[in-house]
C-alpha positions as a printed NumPy array, in Angstrom:
array([[  12.695, -110.095,   69.914],
       [  12.563, -106.398,   69.56 ],
       [  11.175, -105.316,   66.195],
       [  11.579, -101.593,   66.658],
       [  14.94 , -101.355,   64.919],
       [  13.927, -103.729,   62.128],
       [  10.756, -101.774,   61.457],
       [  12.801,  -98.585,   61.439],
       [  15.22 ,  -99.951,   58.925],
       [  12.445, -101.191,   56.74 ],
       [  10.73 ,  -97.75 ,   56.869],
       [  13.924,  -96.175,   55.689],
       [  14.193,  -98.89 ,   53.007],
       [  10.62 ,  -98.013,   51.839],
       [  11.572,  -94.434,   51.467],
       [  14.685,  -95.186,   49.436],
       [  12.714,  -97.742,   47.435],
       [  10.027,  -95.429,   46.401],
       [  12.788,  -92.768,   45.59 ],
       [  14.39 ,  -95.388,   43.323],
       [  11.104,  -96.101,   41.515],
       [  10.413,  -92.346,   41.13 ],
       [  13.837,  -91.591,   39.756],
       [  13.557,  -94.435,   37.205],
       [  10.547,  -92.744,   35.756],
       [  11.609,  -89.07 ,   36.099],
       [  12.221,  -87.131,   32.834],
       [  14.129,  -84.219,   34.404],
       [  17.684,  -84.749,   35.629],
       [  17.862,  -85.668,   39.446],
       [  19.944,  -83.104,   41.44 ],
       [  20.827,  -85.583,   44.152],
       [  21.194,  -83.736,   47.633],
       [  23.166,  -80.741,   46.256],
       [  20.141,  -78.675,   45.529],
       [  21.893,  -77.531,   42.337],
       [  19.433,  -78.082,   39.283],
       [  21.089,  -79.964,   36.526],
       [  20.205,  -78.635,   33.147],
       [  19.209,  -81.481,   30.639],
       [  21.781,  -80.09 ,   28.13 ],
       [  24.602,  -81.064,   30.609],
       [  23.802,  -84.806,   30.329],
       [  24.026,  -87.025,   27.297],
       [  21.091,  -89.216,   28.176],
       [  18.775,  -87.919,   30.985],
       [  16.773,  -91.07 ,   31.234],
       [  19.683,  -93.355,   31.49 ],
       [  21.231,  -90.992,   34.122],
       [  17.998,  -91.192,   36.153],
       [  17.843,  -94.996,   35.782],
       [  21.443,  -95.282,   36.99 ],
       [  20.537,  -93.173,   39.996],
       [  17.425,  -95.183,   40.577],
       [  19.461,  -98.436,   40.626],
       [  21.814,  -96.839,   43.119],
       [  18.889,  -95.977,   45.433],
       [  17.347,  -99.404,   45.035],
       [  20.62 , -101.184,   46.097],
       [  20.747,  -98.814,   49.089],
       [  17.127,  -99.726,   49.962],
       [  17.879, -103.397,   49.759],
       [  20.805, -103.07 ,   52.063],
       [  18.465, -101.332,   54.531],
       [  16.117, -104.316,   54.235],
       [  18.976, -106.665,   54.952],
       [  19.91 , -104.577,   57.99 ],
       [  16.372, -104.836,   59.157],
       [  16.495, -108.549,   58.892],
       [  19.736, -108.597,   60.885],
       [  18.144, -106.353,   63.405],
       [  15.561, -109.076,   64.201],
       [  18.513, -110.995,   65.679],
       [  19.693, -108.028,   67.708],
       [  18.157, -104.503,   67.988],
       [  21.672, -103.246,   68.912],
       [  23.075, -104.714,   65.779],
       [  20.22 , -103.188,   63.709],
       [  20.854,  -99.768,   65.089],
       [  24.641, -100.062,   64.61 ],
       [  24.163, -101.162,   61.081],
       [  21.663,  -98.381,   60.463],
       [  24.168,  -95.824,   61.734],
       [  26.838,  -97.269,   59.376],
       [  24.442,  -97.121,   56.561],
       [  23.451,  -93.551,   57.133],
       [  26.761,  -91.903,   57.774],
       [  29.414,  -93.728,   55.737],
       [  26.679,  -94.963,   53.498],
       [  25.87 ,  -91.395,   52.327],
       [  29.508,  -90.699,   51.61 ],
       [  29.538,  -93.738,   49.341],
       [  26.252,  -92.628,   47.634],
       [  27.884,  -89.183,   46.902],
       [  30.849,  -90.977,   45.37 ],
       [  28.751,  -93.313,   43.252],
       [  26.488,  -90.373,   42.24 ],
       [  29.656,  -88.484,   41.066],
       [  30.634,  -91.444,   39.071],
       [  27.07 ,  -91.596,   37.501],
       [  27.196,  -87.997,   36.635],
       [  30.665,  -88.142,   35.128],
       [  29.487,  -91.135,   32.983],
       [  26.508,  -89.223,   31.565],
       [  27.794,  -85.614,   31.414],
       [  28.131,  -84.031,   28.026],
       [  31.85 ,  -83.501,   27.4  ],
       [  31.222,  -80.528,   25.243],
       [  29.624,  -78.561,   28.068],
       [  31.668,  -76.824,   30.652],
       [  31.002,  -77.598,   34.296],
       [  28.098,  -75.717,   35.629],
       [  28.923,  -75.825,   39.316]])
């Protein structure tokens, strides 16, 4: 068995898992990957917004753990799954993040970006 792809998947999962924990405790709004700072006034509940983002990253981390387990069966399968998780997976994350943002944005504030 080749553990390289499994270990790589688990390392990525660890990064996303730590990100999920950090986000769950963060008091300032998380800007995702856009680099645009989100003012706290734009959100109704910053802590709930960050917890929702933390859950999103936790699920993404768990999916990487599963990909690592499947990689134990086949390193090729592991790398293919990791590629699918990274490219299309990030598009899915952007979509979910937009839904989270829309759920917690303050309707009285005009869009800031």
